[in-house]
C-alpha positions in Angstrom: -25.6 -74.4 110.4 -23.9 -76.6 107.7 -23.1 -74.2 104.9 -22.7 -70.6 103.7 -26.3 -70.4 102.4 -27.9 -71.1 105.7 -25.7 -68.3 107.2 -26.7 -65.9 104.3 -30.5 -66.7 105.1 -30.0 -66.1 108.9 -28.3 -62.7 108.1 -31.1 -61.7 105.8 -33.6 -62.5 108.6 -31.7 -60.2 110.9 -31.5 -57.5 108.3 -27.7 -58.0 108.3 -27.1 -58.7 104.5 -27.7 -56.6 101.4 -27.8 -57.9 97.8 -26.3 -55.7 95.2 -27.9 -56.3 91.9 -26.1 -53.5 89.8 -23.2 -54.6 87.7 -20.0 -54.2 89.7 -16.3 -54.5 88.3 -14.1 -57.1 89.9 -11.2 -54.9 89.2 -11.0 -52.6 92.4 -14.6 -51.5 92.3 -16.1 -54.5 94.2 -13.4 -54.2 97.0 -13.7 -50.4 97.3 -17.5 -50.7 97.7 -16.9 -53.3 100.4 -14.2 -51.4 102.1 -16.3 -48.1 102.4 -19.3 -50.1 103.6 -17.1 -51.8 106.2 -16.0 -48.4 107.4 -19.5 -47.4 107.9 -20.2 -50.7 109.8 -22.7 -51.7 107.0 -24.3 -55.1 106.3 -22.5 -58.0 104.6 -22.8 -57.6 100.7 -23.7 -60.2 98.2 -22.7 -59.0 94.8 -25.1 -60.8 92.3 -23.9 -59.1 89.1 -20.0 -59.1 88.7 -18.7 -58.0 85.4 -17.6 -60.9 83.3 -19.1 -63.6 85.6 -22.3 -65.3 86.7 -21.0 -66.4 90.1 -22.0 -64.1 93.1 -19.5 -62.6 95.5 -19.9 -62.3 99.2 -18.0 -59.7 101.2 -17.9 -58.0 104.6 -19.2 -61.2 106.4 -17.9 -60.4 109.9 -17.5 -56.7 110.1 -19.9 -56.4 113.1 -20.4 -58.1 116.4 -24.1 -58.9 115.4 -22.9 -61.2 112.4 -20.3 -62.9 114.6 -23.0 -63.7 117.0 -25.2 -65.1 114.2 -22.3 -67.1 113.1 -22.0 -68.7 116.5 -25.7 -69.2 116.9 -25.9 -66.6 119.8 -28.4 -63.8 120.1 -27.5 -60.6 118.2 -26.2 -58.2 120.7 -23.8 -60.6 122.4 -20.6 -58.7 123.1 -17.2 -60.0 121.7 -16.1 -60.8 125.4 -19.2 -62.7 125.9 -18.8 -64.5 122.6 -15.1 -65.4 123.5 -16.2 -66.7 126.9 -18.9 -68.9 125.3 -16.2 -70.3 123.0 -13.7 -70.9 125.8 -16.6 -72.7 127.8 -17.6 -74.8 124.6 -14.1 -76.0 123.9 -12.8 -76.6 127.5 -16.1 -78.0 129.1 -17.9 -79.6 126.1 -15.0 -81.4 124.6 -13.8 -81.6 121.0 -15.8 -83.4 118.4 -14.2 -85.2 115.5 -15.5 -84.9 111.9 -17.8 -87.5 110.4 -17.0 -89.1 107.0 -19.7 -89.1 104.3 -19.6 -90.5 100.7 -19.9 -86.9 99.1 -21.8 -83.7 99.5 -23.2 -80.7 97.6 -19.7 -79.5 96.8 -19.2 -82.5 94.4 -22.0 -81.5 92.2 -19.3 -80.3 89.6 -15.9 -81.8 89.2 -13.3 -80.2 87.0 -10.2 -82.2 86.0 -6.8 -80.5 85.5 -7.2 -79.8 81.7 -10.6 -78.2 82.4 -9.4 -75.7 85.0 -8.9 -72.1 84.3 -9.1 -70.1 87.8 -9.5 -66.6 86.3 -12.0 -67.6 83.7 -14.2 -69.7 86.0 -14.2 -67.5 89.3 -14.7 -63.8 89.9 -11.3 -63.4 91.5 -11.0 -59.7 92.6 -8.1 -57.3 92.4 -8.5 -55.6 95.8 -5.9 -52.7 96.1 -4.2 -50.7 93.5 -0.7 -52.0 94.1 -1.7 -55.7 94.6 0.8 -57.8 92.5 -2.1 -59.9 91.1 -5.7 -61.1 91.9 -6.2 -63.0 95.1 -8.4 -66.1 94.8 -7.7 -66.8 98.5 -8.6 -64.2 101.1 -11.6 -65.9 102.8 -10.0 -69.4 102.3 -8.6 -72.1 104.4 -5.9 -74.6 103.4 -6.2 -78.4 104.4 -2.8 -80.2 105.0 -1.9 -83.4 106.9 1.2 -84.4 109.1 3.1 -87.1 107.4 3.9 -89.0 110.8 0.7 -88.4 113.0 -2.0 -87.9 110.3 -2.9 -84.6 112.2 -5.2 -82.5 109.8 -4.7 -78.9 109.8 -6.9 -76.0 108.6 -5.0 -72.9 108.1 -5.7 -69.4 106.5 -3.0 -68.3 104.1 -3.3 -65.7 101.4 -3.3 -67.1 97.8 -2.6 -65.2 94.6 -3.3 -66.7 91.0 -0.2 -67.3 89.0 -1.8 -68.8 86.0 -4.8 -71.1 85.1 -4.2 -73.8 87.7 -1.5 -72.5 90.0 -1.8 -70.3 93.0 0.7 -69.0 95.3 0.3 -69.5 99.1 2.0 -67.5 101.6 2.9 -70.0 104.5 4.7 -68.1 107.0 7.6 -69.8 108.9 6.6 -71.8 112.0 2.9 -72.0 110.9 1.4 -75.6 111.1 1.2 -75.9 107.2 4.9 -74.8 107.2 5.6 -77.8 109.6 3.9 -80.1 107.2 5.7 -78.6 104.4 9.0 -79.3 105.8 8.3 -82.9 106.3 7.4 -83.5 102.7 10.4 -81.2 101.6 12.9 -83.4 103.7 11.1 -86.6 102.2 11.4 -85.1 98.7 7.6 -85.7 98.1 4.7 -83.5 97.0 2.5 -82.2 99.7 -1.2 -83.0 99.3 -3.3 -79.9 99.9 -6.7 -78.5 99.4 -8.1 -74.9 99.6 -11.7 -74.3 100.5 -13.5 -71.0 99.5 -17.0 -70.7 100.9 -18.1 -72.8 103.8 -20.0 -72.7 107.0 -18.4 -69.4 108.2 -17.5 -70.9 111.5 -15.0 -73.1 109.6 -13.2 -70.0 108.3 -13.4 -68.4 111.6 -11.7 -71.4 113.2 -9.2 -71.9 110.5 -7.7 -68.5 111.2 -7.4 -69.3 114.9 -4.3 -70.2 116.9 -5.1 -73.9 117.6 -2.3 -75.9 119.2 -0.2 -78.3 117.2 -1.6 -81.8 116.9 -5.2 -80.5 117.4 -7.4 -80.4 114.2 -9.4 -77.4 113.7 -12.2 -79.9 112.4 -12.6 -81.0 116.0 -12.8 -77.5 117.5 -15.6 -76.6 114.8 -17.4 -79.8 116.0 -17.2 -78.6 119.7 -18.6 -75.0 118.7 -21.4 -76.4 116.4 -22.2 -79.3 118.9 -22.1 -81.7 116.1 -19.4 -83.2 113.8 -18.3 -81.5 110.4 -19.3 -83.8 107.5 -16.2 -84.6 105.4 -15.5 -86.9 102.3 -12.2 -88.2 101.0 -10.7 -86.2 98.2 -10.2 -88.1 95.0 -6.5 -87.1 94.7 -5.1 -86.5 98.1 -7.3 -88.6 100.4 -7.5 -85.4 102.5 -10.9 -85.0 104.5 -12.8 -82.3 102.6 -15.9 -80.3 103.7 -18.9 -81.8 102.2 -21.1 -78.7 102.3 -18.3 -76.2 100.9 -19.0 -74.0 97.9 -15.6 -74.4 96.1 -12.6 -76.6 96.8 -9.3 -76.5 94.9 -7.4 -79.9 95.4 -3.8 -80.6 94.4 -0.3 -80.7 95.6 2.5 -78.4 96.7 5.8 -79.2 95.1 8.8 -78.3 97.6 10.9 -77.6 94.6 8.5 -74.9 93.1 8.8 -71.6 95.0 7.8 -68.4 93.4 7.5 -64.6 94.2 4.2 -63.3 94.7 2.7 -60.0 95.8 2.6 -57.3 96.9 -0.8 -57.6 98.8 -2.5 -55.1 101.0 -2.4 -56.9 104.3 -4.3 -56.8 107.6 -1.8 -54.4 109.1 -2.8 -51.6 106.7 0.4 -52.0 104.7 1.6 -53.9 101.6 3.6 -56.8 102.2 5.5 -59.2 99.6 7.3 -56.6 97.3 9.1 -58.8 94.8 12.7 -59.1 95.4 12.3 -58.3 99.1 10.6 -61.3 100.7 11.0 -65.1 100.5 9.6 -67.0 97.5 6.3 -68.6 98.5 4.9 -72.1 98.0 2.5 -72.9 95.1 -0.6 -75.0 94.9 -0.8 -77.1 91.8 -4.5 -77.3 91.2 -5.4 -80.7 89.9 -9.1 -80.8 90.8 -11.9 -78.4 91.4 -15.1 -79.5 93.2 -17.9 -77.0 93.4 -21.6 -76.6 93.5 -23.6 -75.9 90.4 -24.2 -72.4 91.5 -21.3 -71.6 93.8 -21.0 -68.6 96.0 -17.4 -67.0 96.0 -16.3 -65.4 99.3 -13.8 -62.5 99.6 -12.5 -60.4 102.5 -10.9 -57.0 101.8 -8.2 -57.3 104.5 -6.6 -54.0 104.6 -6.7 -51.3 107.4 -8.8 -51.9 110.4 -11.7 -52.5 110.9 -12.5 -55.2 108.4 -14.0 -58.7 108.8 -10.3 -59.9 109.1 -9.8 -57.8 112.2 -13.1 -58.9 113.7 -12.3 -62.5 113.1 -8.8 -62.2 114.5 -10.3 -60.3 117.6 -12.8 -62.9 118.4 -10.9 -66.1 117.8 -7.6 -64.8 119.4 -9.6 -63.6 122.4 -11.3 -66.8 122.8 -8.0 -68.9 122.4 -6.1 -66.6 124.7 -9.0 -66.9 127.3 -8.8 -70.8 126.8 -4.9 -70.6 127.2 -5.1 -68.9 130.5 -7.8 -71.1 131.7 -5.8 -74.2 131.0 -2.7 -72.6 132.4 -4.8 -72.2 135.5 -4.0 -68.5 136.1 -6.3 -67.6 138.9 -8.5 -64.4 138.9 -9.2 -63.9 135.2 -12.3 -61.9 134.8 -12.3 -61.1 131.2 -9.9 -61.0 128.3 -10.1 -58.9 125.0 -7.9 -58.5 121.9 -9.4 -55.4 120.3 -10.0 -55.4 116.5 -8.4 -51.8 116.3 -5.2 -53.5 117.0 -5.7 -55.8 113.9 -7.1 -58.3 116.3 -3.5 -59.5 117.1 -0.9 -57.0 118.5 -2.5 -56.1 121.9 -4.3 -57.9 124.6 -6.3 -56.6 127.7 -6.8 -58.8 130.7 -9.2 -57.8 133.5 -8.0 -59.6 136.7 -8.9 -59.9 140.4 -5.6 -59.4 142.0 -4.9 -62.0 144.8 -1.2 -61.8 145.6 1.7 -59.5 145.1 3.0 -59.8 141.5 -0.2 -61.5 140.2 -0.8 -58.8 137.5 2.8 -59.6 136.1 2.1 -63.2 136.3 -1.0 -62.9 134.2 0.8 -60.7 131.7 3.8 -63.0 131.4 1.3 -65.9 130.9 -0.3 -64.1 128.1 3.1 -63.7 126.2 4.0 -67.3 126.9 0.6 -68.7 125.7 -0.2 -70.5 122.3 -2.0 -67.4 121.2 0.1 -64.5 122.7 3.7 -65.8 121.9 3.4 -65.1 118.2 3.2 -61.5 117.0 1.7 -60.0 120.1 3.5 -56.9 121.2 1.7 -55.8 124.4 -0.6 -56.8 127.3 -2.5 -54.3 129.3 -3.6 -55.7 132.8 -6.5 -53.9 134.7 -8.3 -54.5 137.8 -11.6 -56.4 138.0 -13.8 -53.5 138.2 -13.0 -52.8 134.5 -14.2 -55.1 131.7 -11.4 -56.0 129.3 -13.6 -54.6 126.3 -14.5 -51.2 128.1 -11.8 -49.3 126.2 -12.9 -45.9 127.8 -12.1 -47.3 131.3 -8.9 -49.1 130.1 -7.6 -45.8 129.0 -8.6 -44.4 132.3 -6.7 -47.2 134.2 -3.6 -46.3 132.2 -3.9 -42.9 133.1 -4.5 -43.2 136.9 -3.3 -46.6 137.9 -0.2 -47.1 135.7 3.3 -45.7 136.5 5.6 -46.1 133.5 8.8 -46.9 135.7 7.0 -49.1 138.2 4.5 -50.8 136.0 6.3 -51.6 132.7 8.0 -54.9 131.9 10.0 -55.4 128.7 10.8 -58.6 126.8 13.6 -57.8 124.4 13.7 -61.0 122.3 10.4 -62.7 121.3 8.9 -64.3 118.2 7.4 -61.8 115.8 5.6 -61.8 112.5 7.1 -61.2 109.1 4.1 -59.0 108.3 4.7 -56.4 111.2 5.7 -53.1 109.3 7.1 -51.7 112.5 10.1 -53.9 112.1 12.9 -53.6 109.4 11.8 -55.6 106.4 14.9 -57.9 106.6 14.7 -58.4 110.6 11.1 -59.4 111.4 11.7 -62.9 112.8 12.5 -61.4 116.4 10.7 -58.4 118.1 10.1 -57.2 121.6 7.1 -57.4 124.0 5.8 -55.3 126.8 3.5 -55.6 129.8 1.6 -52.6 131.1 0.4 -53.2 134.5 -2.6 -50.7 135.0 -3.6 -52.4 138.3 -3.5 -50.9 141.8 -0.6 -52.9 143.4 -2.0 -55.5 145.6 0.6 -55.1 148.3 -0.3 -51.4 149.0 -1.5 -50.8 152.4 -2.9 -47.5 151.5 -4.8 -47.4 148.2 -6.2 -44.5 146.6 -9.9 -43.8 147.4 -12.1 -44.2 144.2 -15.2 -42.0 143.5 -18.4 -44.0 143.4 -22.1 -42.7 143.0 -24.6 -43.1 145.8 -26.4 -46.3 145.2 -29.8 -45.2 146.5 -29.6 -41.8 144.4 -28.8 -44.0 141.3 -31.8 -46.1 141.9 -33.9 -43.0 142.5 -32.8 -41.4 139.2 -33.3 -44.4 137.1 -36.9 -44.6 138.2 -37.3 -40.9 137.1 -35.4 -41.5 133.8 -38.6 -41.6 131.6 -40.1 -38.5 133.5 -37.0 -36.5 132.8 -37.4 -37.3 129.0 -34.0 -39.1 128.7 -35.4 -42.3 127.2 
């Protein structure tokens, strides 16, 4: 799958996409239709008649497991845990695949120079929530930047609010990879080349929002998951490798001296963030070139309260990278891993473990919090025995009720890296938070373990054979 159009066609074949032909207003109406549809676990939506514009808008791309499976080229019906395991195997066993340079691609069909650009005139940028501080051109977007010293190319997802006709804000949080690059250019007193991609092979957006280790390019991970290299061309202004099959690319520079307030914005936590005067000023992309197809598709995610496609994306990619982390850290006995979308796909993880020695469950929980995926923003880990799958939330709750003792089974870490988007922390003290491990396993060292109830296997077999006769199909 090279582009967004192949993905749309695949979803239509599976009955997973609905075209909306009635006129819809970009101002709140489009996002509210999408959000209500997402709460009903409805199909992806392609709005073909957006007020004042001719460009269609895609929303709700990843709000079901079926569409995530379509994105990965797996059978619809594949569970989140199974998808994450497939991802982990593809990356750890198949090896990373570097991008392939090509002269150009469909995204270069139309090129606008700086004096031709007017972002709000040209693109159906929505206003998503009532108290948003502006119209966000970047919600389903990734930003391309490059390390000054090593030439490592990073793809990262950061929200982008339109300031004027060719300037967009970028919320680059401290410690993120683009922030590392930004600090290099700031120290050198130079403009930082950057490019924002809107509309692409959806696996590119999926990976761009993933916690990939520093000095590893997301392009290489995408290649591993696709089994072939991403085709890129060299940007006219920046020399950055740009995806040839994208829908829209905004290319330009970030000036370390140009920082502006932006927001508020209805974030994935379900709360607004970025109230003017209360948060740090944000970087700005000075857009000098726009590349796009003649008939581009504009892609949006509603973000907001769970569960939207943002949370499904974070659930899948963080589950996959956490499982990869634990695999490469050689933590034994891992049976399955899950970061539920209900936790915004970020704040809580569940690990199913075959315990093999005293303290093994705490070892696994501490490894999660020390991992590339778990050290940032994650608040808690629940460890369960191997008889419970990590994504079986009914059984996880059961384990917390009958295998967990608060005094014995709780470990607290008082000072750990948090996220400035966590509304549970004071707005002026969000760099540092706390973490917890809930050990819902039966202690390995107990000689007398509680006796669990199991059904009689022969009777189970007999009952299943009579299932149709009993009228229970």
